[in-house]
C-alpha positions as a Markdown table, in Angstrom:
| # | Residue | x | y | z |
|---|---|---|---|---|
| 1 | Unk | 137.5 | 79.9 | 45.6 |
| 2 | Unk | 138.2 | 79.9 | 41.9 |
| 3 | Unk | 141.1 | 78.0 | 42.5 |
| 4 | Unk | 138.7 | 75.0 | 43.8 |
| 5 | Unk | 136.1 | 75.3 | 41.6 |
| 6 | Unk | 138.6 | 75.3 | 38.6 |
| 7 | Unk | 140.4 | 72.1 | 40.2 |
| 8 | Unk | 136.6 | 70.3 | 40.6 |
| 9 | Unk | 135.0 | 71.4 | 37.2 |
| 10 | Unk | 137.7 | 71.6 | 35.0 |
| 11 | Unk | 137.0 | 72.9 | 31.0 |
| 12 | Unk | 133.7 | 73.6 | 33.2 |
| 13 | Unk | 134.4 | 76.0 | 35.1 |
| 14 | Unk | 135.6 | 78.2 | 32.0 |
| 15 | Unk | 132.7 | 77.1 | 30.1 |
| 16 | Unk | 130.0 | 78.5 | 32.5 |
| 17 | Unk | 131.4 | 81.9 | 31.8 |
| 18 | Unk | 132.9 | 82.3 | 28.4 |
| 19 | Unk | 129.6 | 81.2 | 26.8 |
| 20 | Unk | 127.7 | 84.5 | 26.9 |
| 21 | Unk | 126.2 | 84.2 | 23.6 |
| 22 | Unk | 125.0 | 80.5 | 23.1 |
| 23 | Unk | 126.2 | 77.6 | 22.9 |
| 24 | Unk | 129.7 | 77.1 | 21.2 |
| 25 | Unk | 130.0 | 80.9 | 21.9 |
| 26 | Unk | 133.6 | 82.2 | 23.7 |
| 27 | Unk | 134.2 | 85.5 | 24.5 |
| 28 | Unk | 137.5 | 86.2 | 24.7 |
| 29 | Unk | 138.2 | 87.3 | 28.3 |
| 30 | Unk | 136.4 | 86.3 | 31.6 |
| 31 | Unk | 137.2 | 87.4 | 35.1 |
| 32 | Unk | 138.4 | 84.4 | 37.1 |
| 33 | Unk | 141.4 | 83.9 | 39.9 |
| 34 | Unk | 141.6 | 87.7 | 40.6 |
| 35 | Unk | 142.3 | 88.8 | 36.7 |
| 36 | Unk | 141.4 | 89.1 | 33.2 |
| 37 | Unk | 141.8 | 85.4 | 31.7 |
| 38 | Unk | 142.3 | 85.1 | 27.5 |
| 39 | Unk | 140.2 | 82.3 | 26.6 |
| 40 | Unk | 140.5 | 82.1 | 22.6 |
| 41 | Unk | 143.4 | 80.2 | 21.4 |
| 42 | Unk | 144.6 | 83.0 | 18.5 |
| 43 | Unk | 144.6 | 85.2 | 21.5 |
| 44 | Unk | 146.6 | 83.1 | 23.8 |
| 45 | Unk | 148.9 | 82.0 | 21.1 |
| 46 | Unk | 149.7 | 86.0 | 20.0 |
| 47 | Unk | 150.9 | 86.3 | 23.5 |
| 48 | Unk | 152.5 | 83.8 | 24.0 |
| 49 | Unk | 154.4 | 84.7 | 20.8 |
| 50 | Unk | 155.8 | 87.5 | 22.3 |
| 51 | Unk | 156.1 | 86.6 | 25.9 |
| 52 | Unk | 159.9 | 86.5 | 25.9 |
| 53 | Unk | 160.3 | 89.7 | 25.0 |
| 54 | Unk | 157.6 | 91.3 | 26.9 |
| 55 | Unk | 159.3 | 89.8 | 29.8 |
| 56 | Unk | 162.6 | 91.0 | 28.9 |
| 57 | Unk | 161.6 | 94.9 | 28.6 |
| 58 | Unk | 159.5 | 94.6 | 31.5 |
| 59 | Unk | 155.9 | 94.7 | 30.5 |
| 60 | Unk | 155.0 | 91.6 | 32.0 |
| 61 | Unk | 156.3 | 90.4 | 35.1 |
| 62 | Unk | 155.5 | 86.2 | 36.5 |
| 63 | Unk | 156.7 | 87.3 | 40.0 |
| 64 | Unk | 156.4 | 83.3 | 42.2 |
| 65 | Unk | 153.2 | 82.6 | 40.2 |
| 66 | Unk | 152.4 | 79.1 | 39.2 |
| 67 | Unk | 149.1 | 78.9 | 37.1 |
| 68 | Unk | 146.6 | 80.7 | 38.9 |
| 69 | Unk | 148.2 | 80.4 | 42.5 |
| 70 | Unk | 151.0 | 81.9 | 43.9 |
| 71 | Unk | 153.9 | 80.0 | 45.3 |
| 72 | Unk | 155.6 | 80.7 | 49.0 |
| 73 | Unk | 158.9 | 82.3 | 48.5 |
| 74 | Unk | 160.0 | 80.5 | 51.8 |
| 75 | Unk | 160.8 | 77.7 | 49.7 |
| 76 | Unk | 161.8 | 78.8 | 46.8 |
| 77 | Unk | 165.8 | 79.2 | 46.4 |
| 78 | Unk | 166.6 | 83.0 | 47.6 |
| 79 | Unk | 162.7 | 83.4 | 47.4 |
| 80 | Unk | 162.6 | 83.7 | 43.6 |
| 81 | Unk | 160.4 | 80.9 | 41.8 |
| 82 | Unk | 162.4 | 80.4 | 38.0 |
| 83 | Unk | 159.4 | 81.3 | 36.5 |
| 84 | Unk | 159.7 | 85.1 | 37.9 |
| 85 | Unk | 163.0 | 85.8 | 37.0 |
| 86 | Unk | 163.8 | 89.8 | 37.2 |
| 87 | Unk | 164.4 | 90.4 | 33.5 |
| 88 | Unk | 168.3 | 90.5 | 33.3 |
| 89 | Unk | 168.3 | 87.4 | 34.9 |
| 90 | Unk | 166.0 | 86.2 | 32.3 |
| 91 | Unk | 168.1 | 87.1 | 29.3 |
| 92 | Unk | 170.6 | 84.8 | 31.2 |
| 93 | Unk | 168.9 | 81.7 | 31.6 |
| 94 | Unk | 166.4 | 81.4 | 28.8 |
| 95 | Unk | 169.3 | 81.7 | 26.0 |
| 96 | Unk | 171.2 | 78.9 | 28.2 |
| 97 | Unk | 168.2 | 76.8 | 28.3 |
| 98 | Unk | 167.5 | 77.0 | 24.6 |
| 99 | Unk | 171.2 | 75.5 | 23.7 |
| 100 | Unk | 171.4 | 73.1 | 26.6 |
| 101 | Unk | 167.6 | 71.4 | 25.9 |
| 102 | Unk | 167.6 | 71.8 | 22.2 |
| 103 | Unk | 170.4 | 73.5 | 21.0 |
| 104 | Unk | 174.2 | 73.0 | 19.9 |
| 105 | Unk | 175.1 | 71.7 | 23.6 |
| 106 | Unk | 172.4 | 69.4 | 23.6 |
| 107 | Unk | 173.8 | 66.4 | 25.7 |
| 108 | Unk | 170.9 | 63.9 | 25.2 |
| 109 | Unk | 169.7 | 62.2 | 22.6 |
| 110 | Unk | 166.6 | 59.7 | 21.8 |
| 111 | Unk | 168.6 | 56.6 | 21.6 |
| 112 | Unk | 170.3 | 58.0 | 25.0 |
| 113 | Unk | 166.6 | 58.3 | 26.6 |
| 114 | Unk | 165.5 | 54.7 | 25.2 |
| 115 | Unk | 168.8 | 52.8 | 27.0 |
| 116 | Unk | 167.7 | 54.8 | 30.4 |
| 117 | Unk | 164.0 | 53.9 | 29.9 |
| 118 | Unk | 165.1 | 50.2 | 29.5 |
| 119 | Unk | 167.7 | 50.5 | 32.4 |
| 120 | Unk | 164.8 | 52.0 | 34.7 |
| 121 | Unk | 162.5 | 49.2 | 33.2 |
| 122 | Unk | 164.8 | 47.0 | 34.1 |
| 123 | Unk | 165.3 | 47.6 | 37.7 |
| 124 | Unk | 161.7 | 47.3 | 38.6 |
| 125 | Unk | 158.9 | 45.0 | 39.0 |
| 126 | Unk | 155.8 | 47.3 | 39.7 |
| 127 | Unk | 155.8 | 50.9 | 38.0 |
| 128 | Unk | 153.3 | 52.9 | 40.6 |
| 129 | Unk | 151.9 | 56.5 | 38.4 |
| 130 | Unk | 152.7 | 59.1 | 39.0 |
| 131 | Unk | 155.3 | 58.9 | 40.8 |
| 132 | Unk | 157.3 | 56.0 | 38.8 |
| 133 | Unk | 157.3 | 58.5 | 35.4 |
| 134 | Unk | 158.6 | 61.6 | 37.6 |
| 135 | Unk | 161.4 | 59.7 | 38.9 |
| 136 | Unk | 162.3 | 58.9 | 35.4 |
| 137 | Unk | 162.1 | 62.0 | 34.2 |
| 138 | Unk | 163.7 | 63.4 | 37.2 |
| 139 | Unk | 166.8 | 61.2 | 36.2 |
| 140 | Unk | 167.2 | 61.9 | 32.7 |
| 141 | Unk | 167.0 | 65.6 | 33.4 |
| 142 | Unk | 169.6 | 65.5 | 35.3 |
| 143 | Unk | 172.0 | 62.9 | 34.5 |
| 144 | Unk | 171.4 | 63.4 | 30.6 |
| 145 | Unk | 170.8 | 67.2 | 31.0 |
| 146 | Unk | 173.0 | 68.5 | 33.7 |
| 147 | Unk | 175.4 | 65.5 | 34.3 |
| 148 | Unk | 175.0 | 64.3 | 37.5 |
| 149 | Unk | 176.5 | 61.1 | 38.6 |
| 150 | Unk | 174.5 | 57.9 | 37.5 |
| 151 | Unk | 174.1 | 57.2 | 41.1 |
| 152 | Unk | 172.2 | 60.5 | 41.5 |
| 153 | Unk | 168.3 | 58.9 | 43.7 |
| 154 | Unk | 165.7 | 60.1 | 41.8 |
| 155 | Unk | 163.2 | 58.1 | 44.1 |
| 156 | Unk | 164.5 | 60.1 | 47.1 |
| 157 | Unk | 164.0 | 63.3 | 45.5 |
| 158 | Unk | 160.6 | 62.6 | 44.3 |
| 159 | Unk | 159.1 | 60.9 | 47.1 |
| 160 | Unk | 160.9 | 63.0 | 49.7 |
| 161 | Unk | 162.2 | 66.8 | 48.2 |
| 162 | Unk | 159.8 | 67.2 | 45.4 |
| 163 | Unk | 156.3 | 66.0 | 47.0 |
| 164 | Unk | 157.5 | 67.9 | 50.4 |
| 165 | Unk | 158.6 | 71.4 | 48.0 |
| 166 | Unk | 155.2 | 70.8 | 46.0 |
| 167 | Unk | 152.8 | 70.9 | 49.1 |
| 168 | Unk | 154.7 | 73.5 | 50.9 |
| 169 | Unk | 154.7 | 75.4 | 48.0 |
| 170 | Unk | 151.4 | 75.5 | 47.9 |
| 171 | Unk | 150.5 | 77.1 | 51.6 |
| 172 | Unk | 151.1 | 80.9 | 52.2 |
| 173 | Unk | 154.1 | 82.3 | 53.9 |
| 174 | Unk | 152.8 | 82.4 | 57.0 |
| 175 | Unk | 151.3 | 79.2 | 57.3 |
| 176 | Unk | 155.4 | 78.1 | 56.8 |
| 177 | Unk | 156.4 | 80.1 | 59.6 |
| 178 | Unk | 154.2 | 78.0 | 62.0 |
| 179 | Unk | 156.2 | 75.9 | 65.0 |
| 180 | Unk | 155.5 | 72.4 | 62.9 |
| 181 | Unk | 155.4 | 74.0 | 59.3 |
| 182 | Unk | 158.7 | 75.9 | 60.3 |
| 183 | Unk | 160.6 | 73.0 | 60.0 |
| 184 | Unk | 159.5 | 71.6 | 57.2 |
| 185 | Unk | 160.5 | 74.6 | 55.3 |
| 186 | Unk | 163.8 | 75.2 | 57.2 |
| 187 | Unk | 164.3 | 70.9 | 56.0 |
| 188 | Unk | 163.2 | 72.0 | 52.1 |
| 189 | Unk | 166.0 | 74.8 | 51.9 |
| 190 | Unk | 168.4 | 73.1 | 53.3 |
| 191 | Unk | 168.1 | 70.0 | 50.6 |
| 192 | Unk | 168.0 | 73.4 | 48.0 |
| 193 | Unk | 171.9 | 74.0 | 49.4 |
| 194 | Unk | 172.7 | 70.6 | 49.3 |
| 195 | Unk | 171.2 | 70.0 | 45.4 |
| 196 | Unk | 172.6 | 73.4 | 44.5 |
| 197 | Unk | 176.5 | 72.1 | 45.4 |
| 198 | Unk | 175.8 | 69.4 | 43.5 |
| 199 | Unk | 174.5 | 70.5 | 40.6 |
| 200 | Unk | 176.7 | 73.7 | 40.6 |
| 201 | Unk | 179.9 | 70.7 | 40.4 |
| 202 | Unk | 178.4 | 68.6 | 37.6 |
| 203 | Unk | 177.7 | 72.1 | 35.4 |
| 204 | Unk | 181.5 | 73.1 | 36.2 |
| 205 | Unk | 182.3 | 70.1 | 35.0 |
| 206 | Unk | 180.3 | 70.0 | 31.7 |
| 207 | Unk | 180.5 | 73.8 | 31.5 |
| 208 | Unk | 183.8 | 75.0 | 32.3 |
| 209 | Unk | 183.4 | 77.8 | 30.2 |
| 210 | Unk | 180.6 | 79.6 | 32.8 |
| 211 | Unk | 183.6 | 80.8 | 35.3 |
| 212 | Unk | 181.4 | 83.6 | 36.9 |
| 213 | Unk | 179.9 | 81.5 | 40.1 |
| 214 | Unk | 177.0 | 84.1 | 40.5 |
| 215 | Unk | 175.8 | 82.8 | 37.2 |
| 216 | Unk | 176.2 | 78.7 | 37.8 |
| 217 | Unk | 174.3 | 79.3 | 41.1 |
| 218 | Unk | 171.4 | 81.2 | 39.1 |
| 219 | Unk | 171.8 | 77.9 | 36.2 |
| 220 | Unk | 171.7 | 75.6 | 38.9 |
| 221 | Unk | 168.9 | 77.2 | 40.3 |
| 222 | Unk | 167.1 | 77.2 | 37.5 |
| 223 | Unk | 167.7 | 73.5 | 36.8 |
| 224 | Unk | 166.4 | 72.4 | 40.7 |
| 225 | Unk | 163.4 | 74.1 | 39.7 |
| 226 | Unk | 163.0 | 71.9 | 36.6 |
| 227 | Unk | 163.4 | 69.2 | 38.4 |
| 228 | Unk | 161.3 | 70.0 | 41.0 |
| 229 | Unk | 158.3 | 71.7 | 38.7 |
| 230 | Unk | 158.8 | 72.4 | 35.0 |
| 231 | Unk | 160.5 | 69.1 | 34.0 |
| 232 | Unk | 160.6 | 66.5 | 36.8 |
| 233 | Unk | 156.7 | 67.2 | 36.9 |
| 234 | Unk | 154.8 | 68.0 | 34.2 |
| 235 | Unk | 157.4 | 65.6 | 31.9 |
| 236 | Unk | 156.3 | 63.0 | 34.4 |
| 237 | Unk | 152.8 | 63.3 | 34.3 |
| 238 | Unk | 152.4 | 63.8 | 30.4 |
| 239 | Unk | 154.2 | 60.7 | 30.1 |
| 240 | Unk | 152.4 | 58.5 | 32.9 |
| 241 | Unk | 149.1 | 60.1 | 31.0 |
| 242 | Unk | 150.3 | 59.0 | 27.9 |
| 243 | Unk | 150.5 | 55.0 | 29.3 |
| 244 | Unk | 146.8 | 55.9 | 30.7 |
| 245 | Unk | 145.3 | 57.2 | 27.1 |
| 246 | Unk | 146.6 | 54.2 | 25.7 |
| 247 | Unk | 143.3 | 52.2 | 27.2 |
| 248 | Unk | 141.3 | 55.3 | 28.1 |
| 249 | Unk | 141.0 | 56.1 | 24.3 |
| 250 | Unk | 139.9 | 59.7 | 24.4 |
| 251 | Unk | 139.8 | 62.7 | 21.5 |
| 252 | Unk | 141.6 | 62.1 | 18.2 |
| 253 | Unk | 143.4 | 58.6 | 20.3 |
| 254 | Unk | 139.7 | 56.9 | 20.1 |
| 255 | Unk | 141.3 | 54.2 | 17.1 |
| 256 | Unk | 145.0 | 55.2 | 17.5 |
| 257 | Unk | 147.3 | 52.3 | 18.0 |
| 258 | Unk | 150.4 | 52.7 | 18.9 |
| 259 | Unk | 153.7 | 52.3 | 16.6 |
| 260 | Unk | 157.1 | 53.7 | 17.1 |
| 261 | Unk | 156.6 | 56.2 | 14.4 |
| 262 | Unk | 153.4 | 57.8 | 15.7 |
| 263 | Unk | 154.5 | 58.1 | 19.3 |
| 264 | Unk | 154.9 | 61.5 | 18.6 |
| 265 | Unk | 151.0 | 61.8 | 17.6 |
| 266 | Unk | 150.2 | 60.0 | 21.3 |
| 267 | Unk | 152.1 | 62.6 | 23.4 |
| 268 | Unk | 151.0 | 65.8 | 21.3 |
| 269 | Unk | 147.1 | 64.8 | 22.0 |
| 270 | Unk | 147.9 | 63.7 | 25.5 |
| 271 | Unk | 149.2 | 66.8 | 25.4 |
| 272 | Unk | 146.3 | 69.0 | 24.2 |
| 273 | Unk | 143.9 | 66.7 | 26.5 |
| 274 | Unk | 146.1 | 67.1 | 29.2 |
| 275 | Unk | 148.6 | 70.0 | 29.4 |
| 276 | Unk | 151.1 | 70.7 | 31.9 |
| 277 | Unk | 150.5 | 73.9 | 32.1 |
| 278 | Unk | 146.6 | 74.9 | 32.2 |
| 279 | Unk | 147.1 | 78.3 | 33.3 |
| 280 | Unk | 150.3 | 80.8 | 32.4 |
| 281 | Unk | 150.0 | 84.0 | 34.7 |
| 282 | Unk | 151.7 | 87.1 | 34.6 |
| 283 | Unk | 151.2 | 90.9 | 35.7 |
| 284 | Unk | 150.7 | 93.1 | 32.3 |
| 285 | Unk | 152.3 | 96.5 | 33.0 |
| 286 | Unk | 152.0 | 97.9 | 29.7 |
| 287 | Unk | 148.8 | 97.3 | 27.5 |
| 288 | Unk | 148.9 | 95.0 | 24.3 |
| 289 | Unk | 147.5 | 96.0 | 21.3 |
| 290 | Unk | 144.4 | 97.8 | 21.1 |
| 291 | Unk | 143.2 | 96.9 | 24.4 |
| 292 | Unk | 143.9 | 99.4 | 27.1 |
| 293 | Unk | 144.0 | 96.9 | 29.8 |
| 294 | Unk | 146.5 | 96.4 | 32.5 |
| 295 | Unk | 146.8 | 94.1 | 35.9 |
| 296 | Unk | 147.2 | 89.9 | 36.8 |
| 297 | Unk | 146.5 | 88.5 | 32.8 |
| 298 | Unk | 146.1 | 85.1 | 32.4 |
| 299 | Unk | 146.4 | 82.6 | 29.6 |
| 300 | Unk | 143.9 | 79.5 | 29.8 |
| 301 | Unk | 146.2 | 77.2 | 27.5 |
| 302 | Unk | 144.2 | 73.8 | 28.6 |
| 303 | Unk | 140.4 | 75.5 | 28.0 |
| 304 | Unk | 141.7 | 77.0 | 24.3 |
| 305 | Unk | 143.0 | 73.6 | 23.7 |
| 306 | Unk | 139.5 | 72.2 | 23.9 |
């Protein structure tokens, strides 16, 4: 019920609960989504700063949770969503992400992304959003980050695999065992195997120093989840919302005029107004600071930034 109300009311869902002491007030916690929701920006930031360390210690556990919802394990690679990796796997994957996305082994740069964008736009006469933005995000990640061949079909990935997997992952696991839906889940898992094989081959060419097959497969599964959710979905959606905000002129963009120098301002304000990640959910195993509170906890990032 809470998820439906949140989707319908947006910030109004939180506001009706945290304004307990009059207009403009904001209590630190509300009870929603079967957990304790942190609503103040300082409290959210404080927890985000130590979240990585907390996950490695096992003080918090992510499970297969994406925002306030639990994703179906039957359409995850080996039943695990990359955000819910066990601490030992997280300890291996997180440095790899940092190193390859923004660190010493990063292979992409602004010039390459601009070139890819020009080629992407030149190949189309119309752009259907958000699909086109998601396709571009997936294509750039696949070719510039992971090293998949230029012929990688991002359009087919988004329209079929990403779309089907997103919809299926929001269903309960028991529903995906029903006759018609079980066929769809089996198709998704077959595509898992196909994409994982392609990504592992690309990683073997790009990072030959990673000789452990199990570790390479772990990286490949993380990359596949990134194409489907964290990057291919959220980056694509922020891109199409940024384009829309040039016309809508909300928030600090009211008198905004886009130039090459201030494009980052457009992206950051769009991300504040329409964050790709509105809630981060986890199970708190150990108390945080002076608060003797454990159990399911959510950081209401979207609400805190309003």
